C-alpha positions in Angstrom: -60.0 101.6 15.2 -58.2 104.6 16.8 -58.1 105.1 20.5 -60.5 108.1 20.1 -62.9 106.0 18.1 -62.9 103.2 20.7 -63.4 105.7 23.5 -66.4 107.2 21.7 -67.8 103.7 21.1 -67.2 102.6 24.6 -68.9 105.7 26.1 -72.1 105.1 24.3 -72.0 101.3 24.4 -71.3 101.2 28.1 -74.1 103.6 28.8 -76.5 101.5 26.7 -75.5 98.2 28.2 -75.7 99.7 31.7 -79.2 100.9 31.1 -80.3 97.6 29.7 -78.7 95.7 32.7 -80.4 98.0 35.2 -83.8 97.5 33.4 -83.3 93.7 33.2 -82.1 93.3 36.7 -81.0 89.9 38.0 -82.7 88.2 35.0 -80.3 89.8 32.5 -78.8 87.3 30.1 -75.2 86.0 30.5 -74.0 87.4 27.1 -75.2 90.9 28.2 -73.4 90.8 31.5 -70.3 89.3 29.9 -70.4 92.0 27.2 -70.6 94.7 29.8 -67.8 93.2 31.8 -65.6 92.7 28.7 -66.1 96.2 27.3 -65.5 97.7 30.8 -62.3 95.6 31.2 -61.0 96.6 27.8 -61.8 100.2 28.4 -60.1 100.2 31.8 -57.0 98.6 30.3 -56.8 101.2 27.5 -57.4 103.9 30.1 -54.5 102.6 32.3 -52.2 102.1 29.3 -53.0 105.5 28.0 -52.3 106.9 31.5 -55.6 108.6 32.0 -58.5 110.1 30.0 -58.3 110.9 26.3 -59.2 114.6 26.7 -57.3 117.1 28.7 -59.0 119.6 31.0 -58.7 122.4 28.4 -57.3 125.9 28.7 -60.6 127.5 30.0 -60.9 125.1 32.9 -58.9 126.8 35.6 -58.2 126.7 39.3 -59.5 123.7 41.3 -61.5 122.4 38.3 -58.4 121.3 36.4 -57.4 118.5 38.9 -61.1 117.7 39.4 -61.3 116.8 35.7 -58.7 114.0 36.0 -60.1 112.9 39.4 -63.6 112.5 38.1 -62.3 110.2 35.3 -60.4 108.1 37.9 -63.5 107.8 40.0 -65.6 106.8 37.0 -63.0 104.2 36.0 -63.0 102.7 39.6 -66.9 102.7 39.6 -66.9 101.0 36.2 -64.5 98.3 37.5 -66.6 97.8 40.6 -69.8 97.5 38.6 -68.3 95.1 36.0 -66.8 92.9 38.7 -70.1 92.9 40.6 -72.0 92.0 37.5 -70.0 88.9 36.7 -69.5 87.5 40.2 -71.9 85.8 42.5 -72.5 88.9 44.6 -76.0 89.6 46.0 -78.3 91.2 43.5 -78.7 94.3 45.6 -75.0 94.9 45.7 -74.7 94.6 41.9 -77.7 96.9 41.5 -76.2 99.5 43.8 -72.9 99.4 42.0 -74.5 99.8 38.6 -76.8 102.6 39.9 -73.8 104.4 41.4 -72.0 104.1 38.0 -75.1 105.4 36.2 -75.3 108.4 38.5 -71.6 109.2 38.2 -71.9 108.8 34.4 -74.8 111.2 34.3 -72.9 113.7 36.4 -69.9 113.3 34.1 -72.1 114.1 31.1 -73.7 117.1 32.8 -70.2 118.5 33.7 -69.1 118.1 30.0 -72.3 119.7 28.8 -71.8 122.6 31.2 -68.2 123.0 30.0 -69.3 123.0 26.4 -72.0 125.6 26.9 -70.4 127.8 29.6 -66.8 127.9 28.3 -67.4 127.1 24.6 -64.4 124.8 24.8 -65.8 122.0 22.6 -65.9 119.5 25.4 -68.7 117.5 23.7 -66.7 117.3 20.4 -64.3 114.9 22.1 -66.9 112.3 22.8 -69.5 112.8 20.1 -69.2 111.1 16.7 -68.0 113.4 13.9 -71.4 113.4 12.1 -72.9 115.2 15.2 -70.3 118.0 15.4 -72.3 120.3 13.2 -75.2 120.2 15.6 -73.0 121.0 18.6 
């Protein structure tokens, strides 16, 4: 699997696992929690080894928005690490729930920003993270 293929898979799988873990709450099964933590750990490792996000800010993203692009990915990576560590350790349930809720909110904001880029600048920001069979719809 290519790095791009893994990142696309990890985006969608992490979002799905996060939603299921938030719905299940403290009664979530061990395999689900371990799967989330393992996927997050692998993704963070690939992110660190690749020295940052897969996509670049793009030519149409100018001014202060260019460094914000990379910063938002660093913040998301940190939030994912915190949520995965909280999910597999014996922290209180409200701390784990809060870490996952913060990750969900940051992930939604991340998606909204990319949707905005794709529609306002027509820079194909969604093509980076969508599977190829959906590119015709975008």
